[in-house]
N, C-alpha and C positions, 0 to 999 in steps of 0.2 A: 612123827606122822600124826595128823589130826584124824580122830576116828570119824568115819562117815556115819550118817544116820542109820540107825537100826530100829526096826519097829516090830514089836511082838504083840499079839492079841490074846488075851486070856478071857474066857467066858465062864462065868459061874452063875449060880442061881441069883437072879435079880440084878446082876451087874456084869458089864463088859469093861475090861481094863485094857487100854492101849498103853504099852510101855515104850517110851521113846528114849533112845540112847544115842550118845555120840554128839554130833553137831547138826543143827537144822538151819538150812539156808535156801536160797532160791533154787538150787538144784533138786530140792526135795518136795517141791510143790505137788507134783503128780502123785508121788507115793503117799503123801498125807491126805490128799483129796480122795484117793482110792480107799484108804483105810477108813476115813470118815464115812464114805458112802456105804461101805460094807457094814460098819458098826451101827449105823442108824437106819439103814434101808431095810433091815430084816423086819418082817411084819410083826414078829413076836420078840422084838429086841428088848433086852432088859431095861427097866426104867432108869437105871443109874449108869452113866458112862464115866469111868475114871480115866483121866489122862495122867499117867505116871511119868513125870519129868525128872524124877530124882536122879536119873543117870544121864540126863542131858547136860552137856557142858556149855552149849551156846545155842541161842535161838534169836532170830531177828524178826522182821515184820512177817515173814512166812509163818513162823510159829504163832505169832499173835493172830494173824488172819485165821489160821487153823483153829485156834482155841475159841475165837469169837464165832466162827461158823459152827463148831461143835456145840457151843452154848445155844445158839439160835435153833439148831436142829433138835436138840434135846428138849428145849422149851416148847417148840412147836409140837413135839410128839408127847408132851405131858410128862417128860422125864426131867432129870437134872444132871448137871455136869459137875464133877469134882476134879480139881487139879491137885495131884498129889506130889509133894516134895519130899525131902527138902529141895528148895530151889537153888540152882547154881547162881552165883552173884550176877552173871550176865542176864539170866532169865528173870530174876527178881527185879533187876534194874529196868528191863524192858517193860514189865508190867507196871511198875511204879511210875516210870517217867512218861508213859502213855496214858496214865490215869485209869488203867483198866484192872489193876490189882483187885480193887474192891468189887468189881463186877463178877469175880469168880469165887467159888468156895475153894479156898486153898487150904489143904491139910498137910501137916508135916513141915510147915514153914518154920524156919528158925532152928531146925535140927541139924543143919550143915555144920561141919567143923570149921 
C-alpha cells in the first residue's frame, strides 16, 4: 500500500518547518494550500520556512506548485524558503527536469542511500 500524504508543522524560534511524508499528488492540493496559508499568514511568522521532504517518496506538479508558491510567499514577506532533503529520486528528478532545482535552497541533497 502506498503511504498517503502526511503533513506535520513544527514551530521554533526563527523558523517554521513543514514536514511532508508519503506521496504527494493531485488529491493533496487542498491540504498543501491550507498548510501554506497557515505557515505564512501568521503576522509574526518566522523568517525561515523549511519544507522537509526527506520522508516524501513521490511528488508531482502539485508539489512543485506548492514549493514555488511557498517560495513566492516567503520572498514577499521578506523571508526565505529552504527545501530539506535528502530528496527521493522522483522529487529530485521533478526539480531538475523542470529546471527549478536551482531556484530553491536545497539542503541535505545527496545524503540519500
